N, C-alpha and C positions, 0 to 999 in steps of 0.2 A: 649500397645495402638498403638505404631508405627507399630507393626506387623499386627495388625488388619487394620490399614490404608493402608498398602501395599497390602492387599487382597481386598480392596473395589472395585477397577476397575474390578477385576476378577469376583466378585459377581455381580456387576452391569451389566457387559457384559453377564454373564450367564443368568441373568434375561431377558435382552433384546433379546437374541437369543431364549430363551424359549418362550417368547411372540410372536416373529416373526414366529416361526415354529409351536407353539402349539395352538395359538388362531386363529380361522378362520377369514378371511378378510370379510369386509362388502360387500354386493352385489352391493352397490352404487358406489364402487370404481372400476376403470378399473384395471384388473389384470396385474401385471408386469411380464416380461419374466423371471426374476430371482430375488431371495431375496437379492438384492444389499445391503440393510441396514444391514442385518445380516452378510453378507460377510465383509462389511466395519468394523463393530464392532469387528469381529474376527481378522481381519488383524491389526487394530489399537492396540488391546490388546496384540497380539503376539509381535508386534514391540516395544510396550512400555516395556513389561517385558524383552524382549531380550536386548534392550538398557540399561535398568536399571541394569541388571545382568552384562553386559559388563562394564558399568561405575563403578560398585562396584568392579569388578575384577581389573580394572585399578587403582582405588584408593588403593586397597590392595597392588598391585605391587609397587606403588610409595610410599607406607606407609603414605598415606594422611589420616588424621582423619576428613574426610568430611562427611556430612550427606548422607545417602544412597539415591541415586536418585530414588530408588524404592518407597520411602515415600514422596518425595518432591512434586510431581505433582499428587500423587495418589488420594487425595480427589477431586481435580479439575476434573481430568479425569473421576472419578466415577460420579461426578455431571453432567458432560456433557452427558455421556452415559445415565444416568437416565432421563435427560431432553428429549433427543431424544426418549427414550423408552416411556415416557408419551405421547409425541407428536405422536408417532406411534400408540398408543392406541386410542388417540382422533381422529385420522384421519382414517387410513385404517381399523382399527379393529372395531371401533364403529360408525364412521362417525358422531361424535358429532359436529365437525367443518364443515363449508360449504365445500362441496366436490370440487367445482370449484376452490376455492381460496386456499384450503389446500390439495393438492394432496398427495398421498402416498409417504413416504420417499423412497421406492424402485424405484419409477418412477423418483424422483428428482436425486438420486445418479446414477440411470440407464442412465439418460440423459448424464451424464459426460462420460459414457462408449460408449453408442450407437451413440452419436452425436459428438464424439471426433474429427473427421476430420474437421467439420465446426467450432467447438469451437477453434481448433488449428489454423485455418486460421484467425479467429477473433482475437485471442491473438496476432498473428504475425502482423496483420494490426494495432492493437491498440498500440503495442510496437513501431512500426515504426513511427506512427503518434506522439506518446508521445515523442519519442526521438528527432524528428525534432523540435517540439514546445519547449521542455525543453532546448535543446541545443541552439536554437536561442535566447530564452528569457534569458538564463543564460549568454551567451556571451555578449549580448548587455547590460544587467543589470550590469554585472561585470565591464566592461570597462567604462560604464557611471558612475557607482558608484565611480570608481577610479578617474575619471575626476572631479566629484563633490566634492569628499573628499579632493583632493589635490589643486584644482584650484578655487580661489574665482570668477574668471571670468566665468568659466564653471558653477559654482554653481549659479551665478547671472542669467544666461540664461536658465539653465536646470531645476533648482528647481521649478519654476512656472509650467513648463510642467508636471513634476512628480506629483505635488500637484493637478493639474487639471485633468489629464488623469488617474493617478494611482487609485484613489478610484472608478472609473467607473467599475462596474462588467464586466468581460470579455465577458459574454454572451450577454450583451447589445449591443455589436458591430456587432452581427450577421446580422441584416438587411443591414448595410453598407458594411460589408465584402462580402456578397453574390453579391453585385453589383461591388465592386472593383476587386475581384479576379475571374479569369475565371474558376478555378477549386475549387470544394468544399473542396478538401483535403488541398489546400493552405489556404483557409479560416479557416479550422479546426486547422491547425498548428499555425496560427496567434492567434487564441483564446487561445490556450494552452500557447503560448509564452508570451502573454501579462499578463497572470495570474502568470507566473514565474518572469517576468521582474520587476514588481512593488516591491515585497518584497526584491528581490535581490539587486536592485539599492538603495533602502532606507537603508537597513542594511549594505551594503558594504560601502556606503558613511559615514554612522554613525560610523561604526567601524574604518574607517581610520581617521575620524575627531577626534576621542577620543584617538588616539595614542599620547603618551606624546611627547611634542615638544623637550624635552631633547634628545630623541633618534635621531631625525633629526639633532639637533645641533651638537651632537657628531660625526655623520657621515659626516657632512659638514666640521668639523674640520679636519677629517681624509682624506678629499678630495673626498668624494663620489659624484658621479654624480646624477642627478635627477632620471634617470632610476633605479639606484641602490637603491635610497631612496624608490622608489615606490615598487619594487618587492622584495627587500631584507629586508626592514624594515616595510613599511606601510602595505603591503598585509599580510605577516605572522602574524603581530600583530593584524590585523583585521579579521583573519581567523575564530575565534569563531562566530563573527557577520555574516560573509559571509555564514557559514554553517547554521546558524539559518535562514537566509533569504532563502537559498536554500531549507531547510526543509519546511518552510511555503509555498514557491513557488511550491514545488513538491506536497504538500497536496492540494493546490489550483488547480494544473494541473489535478488532478484526477477528480475533479468535472467538470472542463472545458472539459476534454476528453470525459466524458459521454455525455455532451451536444453537443460537436462538432460532435460526430458521428451520431447525429440525423439530420444533415443538408446535406443529400445527400450522406452519406458514403455507400459503397457497402458491407463492412465488418466492423468488430470491435465488441468488447464485449459489448459496450454500445448500438450499433446498434442491436446486437443479442437480448439483454434483451428487448429493445423497440419493436422489431419485434415480439417476442414471446408473449409480453403483448397484442399486437394488435390481435394476433391469439388466445388469451385466453388460451395459453398453459403455465399455471403457474408452472408446474413442470420444464419446461425449463427456466422460469424466475428465479426461486430459484437456479437452477443449475448455471445460469449465474452470479448471485450474489455471490455464493460460489467462483467461479473463480475470480471475481473482488476482493473479500476480500483476497484470497490467493495471488493473483498477486501483489496487492498494499502493502500487508504486507511484501512480499519478497523484493520489491523495497525499502521500508523504512528501512528494516533491513540491506540491502546492504549499503544504504546511511550512516547509523549509524556506520557500520563496517569501512567504509572509513573515517568517521569523527574521530573515535577513533584511527585509524592508523595515520592520519595526525596530529591530536591534541593529541599526546600521554600524554601531561601533564594535559589534561582535560578529560581523559578517565573516563567514568562513571558519569560525571557531569550531563549530561542529560540522563535519563534512557529510555530504549525502551524495 
């Protein structure tokens, strides 16, 4: 049975390629320059089997009795290829789905190749804007959370502000920000920053407040100063909560980024998707969504890698 599962991606890919080249396209669809969907299926299948064989060889060399990677994701990959094959039939081959809103897969994947320069500029702009907003929101939220967690005086003055301003959706600030900030990019960065600030400050302060008092009492007995208590005891103990706040903030920043790029941005992947939607170029819209999914998946994956590295004792507690 496992051997059959290992062959399923190959069978599914062969069927997809056969349909792509063997079944004529509907006359209602605009013809693509190249069969990008078939090329992608072939490339993904080759990479999958090459990676599986290399992984199997490494396991044998290390004498590990691990499951063959050839079988682990085989069923899932075969299902994904089958889904796109069916979608290919329903769109470009038979035009059963509305042509305007469901373009040919060749055109969708072809956009990633043919429009790569503009998409690359949009990715760079989005990452720059995201970094500014996330960095600002993270720094302010982190230090404000430390102040609230350690100082009753700071908590007295800051907590009401957090409770009043925090729940306001970041996008609700747009009318005010467009008046306050001279540049749209600054307003966009603020929108992203405030979406990161709220969960970071709340979970940082909560994490520090929940640290056992006995830790601080022992450090005081040993003559530790306040700065030592904060950064050597409080912050490390609160790290799980801090990373949870950062994770929630990063996820919120993705939504804020897409909205922020619609208020006067010259580039950006959110701007690209919105622009192509207005142009009714839905093949480009889907291509932009693919880029967004891949980009944000990569960012979250990197964040979890950093978390597992910093919090070695909690590695694998939160799965991604």
